[in-house]
C-alpha positions in Angstrom: -46.3 -224.7 34.7 -44.1 -221.9 33.2 -43.9 -223.9 29.9 -47.6 -224.3 29.6 -48.1 -220.6 30.3 -45.7 -219.8 27.5 -47.4 -222.1 25.0 -50.8 -220.7 25.9 -49.5 -217.1 25.3 -47.9 -218.1 22.0 -51.2 -219.6 20.8 -53.1 -216.5 21.9 -50.6 -214.2 20.0 -51.0 -216.3 16.8 -54.8 -216.3 17.1 -54.8 -212.5 17.7 -52.5 -211.9 14.7 -54.5 -214.2 12.4 -57.7 -212.4 13.5 -56.2 -209.0 12.7 -55.0 -210.2 9.3 -58.4 -211.6 8.5 -60.1 -208.3 9.5 -57.7 -206.4 7.3 -58.3 -208.7 4.3 -62.1 -208.9 4.6 -63.1 -205.5 5.9 -60.4 -203.2 4.7 -59.8 -204.7 1.3 -56.1 -205.5 1.6 -54.5 -208.1 -0.5 -53.5 -211.5 0.9 -49.8 -210.5 1.1 -50.5 -207.2 2.8 -52.8 -208.9 5.3 -50.1 -211.5 6.1 -47.6 -208.6 6.6 -50.0 -207.0 9.0 -50.6 -210.3 10.9 -46.8 -210.8 11.1 -46.3 -207.2 12.5 -48.9 -207.8 15.1 -47.3 -211.1 16.1 -43.9 -209.4 16.4 -45.3 -206.6 18.5 -47.2 -208.9 20.9 -44.1 -211.1 21.2 -41.9 -208.1 22.1 -44.5 -206.8 24.6 -44.8 -210.2 26.3 -41.0 -210.5 26.5 -40.5 -207.0 28.1 -43.4 -207.5 30.5 -42.0 -210.9 31.6 -38.5 -209.3 32.1 -39.9 -206.5 34.3 -42.0 -208.9 36.3 -38.9 -211.1 37.0 -36.8 -208.1 37.9 -39.5 -207.0 40.4 -39.6 -210.5 42.0 -35.8 -210.6 42.3 -35.8 -207.1 43.9 -38.4 -208.2 46.5 -36.4 -211.3 47.3 -33.2 -209.2 47.7 -35.0 -206.8 50.0 -36.4 -209.7 52.1 -32.9 -211.2 52.3 -31.4 -207.8 53.4 -34.0 -207.4 56.1 -33.4 -211.0 57.3 -29.6 -210.3 57.3 -30.1 -207.1 59.3 -32.3 -209.0 61.9 -29.8 -211.7 62.1 -27.0 -209.2 62.7 -29.0 -207.5 65.4 -29.8 -210.8 67.1 -26.1 -211.7 67.0 -25.2 -208.4 68.5 -27.7 -208.8 71.3 -26.5 -212.3 71.9 -22.9 -211.0 72.1 -23.9 -208.4 74.6 -25.7 -210.9 76.8 -22.7 -213.3 76.6 -20.4 -210.4 77.7 -22.7 -209.5 80.6 -22.9 -213.1 81.6 -19.1 -213.4 81.5 -18.8 -210.3 83.5 -21.2 -211.6 86.2 -19.5 -215.0 86.1 -16.1 -213.3 86.7 -17.5 -211.6 89.8 -19.0 -214.8 91.3 -15.6 -216.3 92.5 -14.6 -213.0 94.2 -18.0 -212.6 95.9 -18.0 -216.2 96.9 -14.5 -215.9 98.3 -15.5 -212.8 100.2 -18.4 -214.7 101.7 -16.4 -217.8 102.5 -13.5 -215.9 104.1 -15.2 -215.5 107.5 -16.2 -219.1 107.5 -12.7 -220.2 106.7 -11.3 -218.1 109.6 -13.9 -219.6 111.9 -12.8 -223.1 110.8 -9.1 -222.3 111.2 -9.6 -220.9 114.7 -11.7 -224.0 115.6 -8.9 -226.2 114.4 -6.4 -224.3 116.6 -8.7 -224.7 119.5 -9.0 -228.4 119.0 -5.3 -228.7 118.7 -4.7 -226.9 122.0 -7.4 -229.0 123.6 -5.6 -232.2 122.4 -2.3 -230.9 123.7 -3.8 -230.1 127.1 -5.4 -233.5 127.3 -2.1 -235.2 126.4 -0.3 -233.2 129.1 -3.0 -234.1 131.6 -2.7 -237.8 130.7 1.1 -237.6 131.1 0.7 -236.2 134.6 -1.7 -238.9 135.6 0.8 -241.6 134.4 3.6 -240.0 136.4 1.6 -240.6 139.6 2.8 -238.7 142.7 5.6 -236.9 140.9 3.2 -234.9 138.9 2.0 -233.2 142.1 5.4 -231.6 142.5 5.9 -230.6 138.8 4.1 -227.8 137.2 2.1 -228.6 134.1 3.6 -227.0 131.0 1.2 -225.7 128.5 1.8 -224.4 125.0 2.6 -220.7 124.9 0.0 -219.6 122.4 -2.1 -216.5 122.1 -5.6 -216.5 123.5 -8.2 -217.7 121.1 -10.7 -215.0 120.3 -14.0 -215.9 118.8 -14.3 -214.0 115.5 -16.9 -211.3 115.3 -19.3 -210.8 112.4 -18.0 -209.1 109.3 -19.8 -205.8 110.2 -18.0 -205.7 113.5 -14.6 -206.6 112.1 -14.9 -203.7 109.7 -15.8 -201.3 112.5 -13.1 -198.8 113.4 -11.3 -199.3 116.7 -12.0 -196.3 119.0 -9.9 -195.2 121.9 -11.5 -195.6 125.3 -11.2 -191.8 125.9 -11.4 -189.5 122.9 -8.7 -186.8 122.9 -10.9 -184.0 121.7 -14.4 -183.0 120.5 -17.7 -182.8 122.3 -17.0 -186.2 123.9 -13.7 -185.1 125.5 -13.0 -186.9 128.8 -15.8 -189.6 128.2 -15.2 -193.3 127.7 -16.9 -195.3 125.0 -19.8 -196.5 127.2 -20.7 -193.0 128.2 -20.6 -191.8 124.5 -22.8 -194.7 123.4 -25.3 -193.9 126.2 -25.5 -190.3 125.1 -26.1 -191.3 121.4 -28.7 -193.9 122.3 -30.5 -191.4 124.6 -30.5 -188.8 121.7 -32.0 -191.3 119.3 -34.6 -192.7 121.8 -35.6 -189.1 122.6 -36.0 -188.2 119.0 -33.3 -185.6 119.1 -32.3 -186.3 115.5 -32.4 -183.1 113.4 -32.7 -183.1 109.6 -30.6 -180.7 107.5 -30.8 -180.1 103.8 -28.1 -179.0 101.4 -29.1 -178.1 97.9 -27.6 -179.6 94.7 -27.9 -177.0 91.9 -27.7 -177.1 88.1 -24.9 -175.4 86.3 -24.7 -172.7 85.1 -28.2 -171.6 86.1 -27.7 -172.6 89.8 -31.3 -173.7 90.1 -32.0 -176.2 92.9 -32.6 -179.6 91.4 -32.0 -181.9 94.5 -31.5 -181.7 98.2 -29.2 -183.9 100.2 -30.6 -185.0 103.6 -28.1 -184.9 106.5 -28.5 -185.7 110.2 -27.4 -184.0 113.3 -27.9 -185.3 116.9 -28.6 -183.1 119.9 -27.5 -184.0 123.4 -29.8 -183.4 126.4 -28.1 -180.1 127.1 -28.6 -178.9 123.5 -25.1 -179.6 122.1 -25.2 -180.2 118.4 -23.3 -183.3 117.3 -22.0 -183.3 113.7 -21.6 -186.6 111.7 -17.8 -186.6 112.2 -18.4 -186.5 115.9 -20.8 -189.4 116.3 -20.7 -191.6 113.2 -17.7 -193.7 114.2 -19.1 -194.3 117.7 -22.6 -195.0 116.4 -21.2 -197.6 113.9 -19.4 -199.5 116.7 -22.5 -199.4 118.9 -24.8 -200.6 116.0 -26.9 -197.4 116.1 -26.6 -196.5 112.4 -29.6 -198.5 111.3 -31.8 -196.7 113.7 -30.5 -193.3 112.6 -31.0 -194.3 108.9 -34.6 -195.4 109.8 -35.4 -192.0 111.2 -33.6 -190.2 108.4 -35.5 -192.1 105.7 -38.9 -191.4 107.3 -38.2 -187.7 107.7 -36.8 -187.5 104.2 -40.1 -188.8 102.8 -42.0 -186.2 104.9 -39.8 -183.4 103.5 -40.1 -184.8 100.0 -43.9 -184.8 100.1 -43.8 -181.2 101.4 -41.4 -180.2 98.6 -43.7 -181.7 95.9 -46.5 -179.4 97.0 -44.5 -176.5 95.3 -42.3 -178.3 92.8 -42.6 -182.0 91.8 -39.3 -181.8 89.9 -37.2 -181.5 93.1 -35.6 -184.7 94.3 -33.9 -185.8 97.6 -30.8 -187.7 98.3 -30.8 -189.9 101.5 -27.6 -191.4 102.8 -27.8 -195.0 104.0 -25.2 -197.1 105.8 -24.2 -200.6 104.8 -25.1 -201.7 108.3 -28.7 -200.9 107.6 -28.7 -203.4 104.7 -27.4 -206.1 107.0 -29.7 -205.4 109.9 -32.3 -208.2 110.2 -34.7 -206.0 112.2 -34.5 -202.6 110.6 -34.0 -203.5 106.9 -37.4 -205.3 106.5 -39.0 -202.2 108.0 -37.2 -200.0 105.6 -38.3 -202.2 102.7 -41.9 -202.1 103.8 -41.8 -198.3 104.2 -40.2 -197.9 100.7 -42.9 -200.1 99.2 -45.6 -198.0 100.8 -44.0 -194.8 99.4 -43.0 -196.2 96.0 -44.9 -193.3 94.4 -41.8 -191.2 95.3 -39.4 -193.6 93.7 -38.5 -191.2 90.9 -37.6 -188.4 93.4 -36.0 -190.3 96.3 -32.4 -191.4 95.7 -30.6 -193.6 98.2 -27.0 -192.7 98.5 -24.0 -195.0 99.5 -20.3 -194.1 99.7 -17.7 -195.3 97.1 -16.1 -197.6 99.8 -19.5 -199.1 100.6 -20.2 -200.0 96.9 -16.8 -201.7 96.6 -17.2 -203.7 99.8 -20.8 -204.9 99.2 -21.3 -208.7 99.2 -24.1 -211.0 98.1 -26.4 -210.1 101.1 -26.1 -206.3 100.4 -26.6 -206.9 96.6 -29.8 -208.8 97.3 -31.0 -205.9 99.5 -30.4 -203.4 96.8 -32.2 -205.5 94.2 -35.2 -205.6 96.5 -35.1 -201.8 96.8 -34.6 -201.4 93.1 -37.6 -203.6 92.5 -39.8 -200.8 93.9 -38.4 -198.4 91.3 -35.9 -196.6 93.6 -32.4 -195.7 92.2 -29.1 -195.1 93.9 -26.2 -192.7 94.0 -22.5 -193.1 94.8 -21.0 -190.5 97.2 -17.4 -189.7 98.3 -15.7 -191.0 95.2 -12.1 -191.6 96.0 -10.8 -192.2 92.5 -12.1 -192.3 88.9 -11.5 -196.0 88.3 -15.1 -196.5 87.4 -17.0 -199.0 85.2 -20.1 -197.1 84.0 -21.8 -200.1 82.5 -21.5 -202.1 85.8 -22.6 -199.1 87.8 -25.7 -198.6 85.6 -26.6 -202.3 85.9 -26.5 -202.0 89.7 -29.0 -199.2 89.6 -26.7 -196.2 90.1 -28.0 -193.0 88.4 -25.9 -190.4 90.1 -22.2 -190.2 91.0 -21.0 -187.5 93.3 -17.3 -186.7 92.7 -15.3 -184.1 94.8 -14.3 -181.2 92.6 -10.6 -181.9 93.5 -10.7 -185.1 91.4 -12.3 -183.3 88.5 -10.1 -180.3 88.4 -6.9 -182.4 88.4 -5.5 -181.7 91.8 -2.7 -184.0 93.1 -3.7 -187.4 94.3 -6.6 -187.9 91.9 -5.9 -191.4 90.5 -7.9 -192.0 87.4 -8.5 -194.3 84.4 -10.8 -191.7 82.8 -9.9 -188.2 81.9 -12.0 -185.8 83.9 -13.1 -183.9 80.7 -14.6 -187.1 79.3 -16.2 -188.4 82.5 -19.5 -186.6 82.2 -20.1 -187.7 78.6 -19.0 -191.3 79.4 -21.3 -191.6 82.3 -24.2 -189.9 80.4 -24.1 -192.7 77.8 -25.1 -195.2 80.5 -27.8 -192.9 82.0 -25.6 -191.7 85.0 -25.4 -188.0 85.9 -22.2 -186.5 87.3 -22.4 -184.2 90.4 -19.4 -182.2 91.5 -19.2 -182.0 95.3 -17.3 -179.8 97.8 -17.5 -176.7 95.5 -16.4 -173.6 97.5 -14.9 -171.2 95.0 -16.3 -169.4 91.9 -13.2 -170.3 89.9 -14.0 -174.0 90.4 -17.4 -173.5 88.7 -15.7 -172.2 85.5 -13.5 -175.4 85.4 -16.6 -177.6 86.0 -18.4 -176.0 83.1 -15.4 -176.7 80.8 -15.8 -180.4 81.9 -19.5 -180.3 81.0 -20.6 -180.9 84.6 -24.3 -180.1 85.0 -24.8 -180.5 88.8 -22.8 -179.2 91.7 -23.0 -179.1 95.5 -21.0 -177.2 98.1 -20.7 -174.3 100.5 -20.5 -171.9 97.6 -24.1 -172.4 96.9 -25.5 -173.0 100.4 -24.4 -174.7 103.6 -26.7 -177.4 105.1 -29.7 -175.7 106.7 -32.0 -177.2 109.3 -35.6 -178.1 108.5 -38.1 -176.6 110.9 -40.1 -178.9 113.1 -43.5 -177.9 111.6 -42.3 -179.1 108.2 -41.9 -182.6 109.7 -45.3 -182.8 111.3 -48.5 -184.2 109.8 -47.0 -185.1 106.4 -47.6 -188.8 105.9 -47.8 -191.4 108.5 -45.3 -194.1 109.4 -46.6 -197.6 109.0 -47.1 -199.1 112.5 -45.0 -202.1 111.6 -41.9 -200.1 111.4 -41.8 -199.6 115.1 -40.6 -196.0 114.9 -42.6 -193.2 116.3 -43.2 -190.2 114.1 -41.0 -187.2 115.1 -43.2 -184.9 117.2 -40.6 -183.1 119.4 -40.4 -179.4 118.6 -37.0 -178.0 117.6 -35.3 -174.8 118.5 -34.2 -173.7 115.0 -34.9 -170.2 113.9 -37.6 -169.4 111.3 -35.2 -167.9 108.9 -33.0 -170.9 108.5 -35.2 -172.9 106.2 -37.5 -171.8 103.4 -39.6 -175.1 103.5 -42.2 -173.7 106.0 -45.8 -173.8 104.6 -48.6 -172.3 106.7 -50.4 -174.3 109.4 -53.5 -174.5 107.3 -51.7 -176.0 104.3 -49.9 -178.5 106.6 -53.2 -179.7 108.0 -54.6 -180.1 104.5 -51.5 -182.0 103.4 -51.9 -184.3 106.4 -55.4 -185.2 105.4 -54.4 -185.8 101.8 -51.5 -188.0 102.9 -53.7 -190.1 105.3 -56.3 -190.6 102.5 -53.5 -191.7 100.1 -52.2 -194.1 102.7 -55.7 -195.7 103.1 -56.0 -196.0 99.3 
């Protein structure tokens, strides 16, 4: 095809040159030799023009092909990079499967081992009994010897194994002189009577010290009005299996307070602590999931918080529960970090968006084991969408060090202690789904009016209640 095109162009050039020569000879009166020279000049000019035009066209075609090749190479490199990242993530997940499987299989292995020991003892007892029967009358005068082994104890569930062993009589505190059953009865009565108070402690920005989040904390009150702090009742409540009920109330009231906060400022969020026992509770956890689904509009403002130890001890069941919560858009935080041996990529993939580190670990005090330098921690976490929060800040000098480490959030007694939420701030704001089985908190509290700024007027509370009920019906 290219050759035919070249032949056609050559014929056209010759015809055009001959026509120009004929015009010069006939109309302009040039001689035959001069007309031939003109025709030859025209032929040469057309040939040069055609050659140059062909070269430019070929160069443009080659340039377009090179550009297409470059784009294809870039796309291929991007796809290879994405494939490498997926392979690395798959290898990381595959490396965790044996450990998780081993952790899940350990209780079953212990059960099987204990069952084997029990069968062995049973066989020995049967053999001894058969020997006595064969001895006849002499066996009545001889004592039966049994194997001196330890009593077989049926293994408890993993949640109970991990529970701390408590003394029967605490040595100090508000429960001094009481045994475990009496303490559990007091805690159960406080929960059933709805004597669970909500306290809020602000998390501020640095250096502006503007409130960006609140952390929701619980306090229990006994029948005589004694206030129980978490360090007083958490261990006892964990042993008695009461933590899921406390978390259920805490989550419900946190949503109430968060809705009230959004009336004034929708940028304020709330941290809500959840225990690992709640994720394993077959009765409470489905209610929690249903309640979170009904309030998924608050997913960007409500952060569920777990301790560092809990994150490290989570198994497959807990991971599935967190995936269900994350499916509604909620994100998580890590509290009480005990060291800085963190994997930001893994934490981000698990839905963690905030990490709360005690200021002692960040300012380099003794005992702060770390694989990451504190000055680089905030920037490293930020690359994976995780914000660093410094906790337990009590001195102004600490704030200066935190600013040097580029820490943007802080919490501690320096900014404000935990303050109680007034009872009217928890009434009429949103309704608990009936399937949760928990009654809305209606008991009035005896906190003073000056302890908590979250106290809108009664008229506004009534209006908010109507709006919340309408939103719930929608």
